[in-house]
C-alpha positions in Angstrom: -18.3 -12.0 2.4 -20.4 -9.7 0.2 -17.4 -7.5 -0.4 -15.3 -10.5 -1.2 -17.9 -11.7 -3.7 -17.9 -8.3 -5.5 -14.1 -8.6 -6.2 -13.1 -9.8 -9.6 -11.9 -13.4 -9.8 -8.3 -12.4 -10.6 -8.1 -10.3 -7.4 -9.6 -13.1 -5.3 -7.0 -15.4 -6.8 -4.2 -13.0 -5.8 -5.5 -12.7 -2.3 -6.0 -16.4 -1.9 -2.4 -16.9 -3.1 -1.2 -14.9 -0.1 -2.8 -17.1 2.5 -2.1 -20.6 3.8 -2.1 -23.3 1.2 -5.5 -24.9 0.8 -7.3 -22.1 2.7 -9.5 -20.5 0.1 -11.0 -17.2 1.0 -9.0 -17.1 4.2 -8.7 -13.3 4.3 -12.4 -12.6 3.6 -13.4 -15.2 6.2 -11.2 -13.8 8.9 -11.3 -10.1 8.3 -14.7 -9.6 6.6 -17.0 -10.3 9.5 -14.8 -8.3 11.9 -14.8 -5.3 9.6 -18.5 -5.5 8.8 -19.5 -5.8 12.5 -17.3 -2.9 13.7 -17.2 -0.3 11.0 -20.7 1.0 11.4 -20.4 1.0 15.2 -17.1 2.8 15.0 -18.4 5.5 12.7 -21.5 6.0 14.9 -19.3 6.3 17.9 -17.1 8.9 16.3 -20.1 10.9 15.1 -21.6 10.9 18.6 -18.4 11.4 20.6 -16.0 13.2 18.4 -15.5 14.6 15.0 -15.3 12.8 11.7 -12.8 14.8 9.7 -12.7 14.9 5.9 -9.4 16.0 4.4 -9.3 18.4 1.5 -7.9 17.0 -1.7 -4.7 19.0 -1.2 -4.2 17.6 2.4 -5.1 14.1 1.2 -2.4 14.4 -1.5 0.1 15.6 1.1 -0.6 12.6 3.3 -0.2 10.3 0.3 3.2 11.8 -0.5 4.3 11.5 3.1 3.4 7.8 3.2 4.9 7.0 -0.2 8.4 6.0 1.1 6.9 3.5 3.6 4.5 2.1 1.0 7.4 1.6 -1.4 9.4 -0.3 1.3 6.4 -2.5 2.0 5.8 -3.2 -1.7 9.5 -3.9 -2.3 9.4 -6.5 0.6 6.4 -8.2 -0.9 7.9 -8.3 -4.4 11.2 -9.6 -3.0 9.1 -12.7 -2.2 8.1 -13.0 -5.9 4.6 -11.8 -5.1 2.7 -9.2 -7.2 2.7 -6.5 -4.6 2.4 -3.5 -6.9 -0.1 -5.2 -9.2 -2.3 -6.1 -6.1 -2.0 -2.6 -4.6 -2.8 -0.9 -7.9 -5.9 -3.0 -8.4 -6.9 -2.4 -4.7 -6.7 1.3 -5.3 -8.9 1.0 -8.4 -11.5 -0.9 -6.5 -11.5 1.4 -3.5 -11.8 4.6 -5.4 -14.5 3.0 -7.6 -16.6 2.3 -4.5 -16.3 5.8 -3.1 
């Protein structure tokens, strides 16, 4: 819920508009606690039992380009429903990279 509360009101409104009518904050209330409770445990497990890999900027860009066609299909499908898919995704990227 803390992550949800840090989002700007316009982004909260867009996300709320994707859920069931009358269900404010549905996404944060469903996914937030799950993500919060499992992320730290998952990263600890990886560090203790495997290898946490950080991609180089070049490799990250290569992966982004490889995923771009699938992303475009998904965004097209969302926008075909008259939803602001690209606007939402663009703002999501701004917020994610701002946090890193």
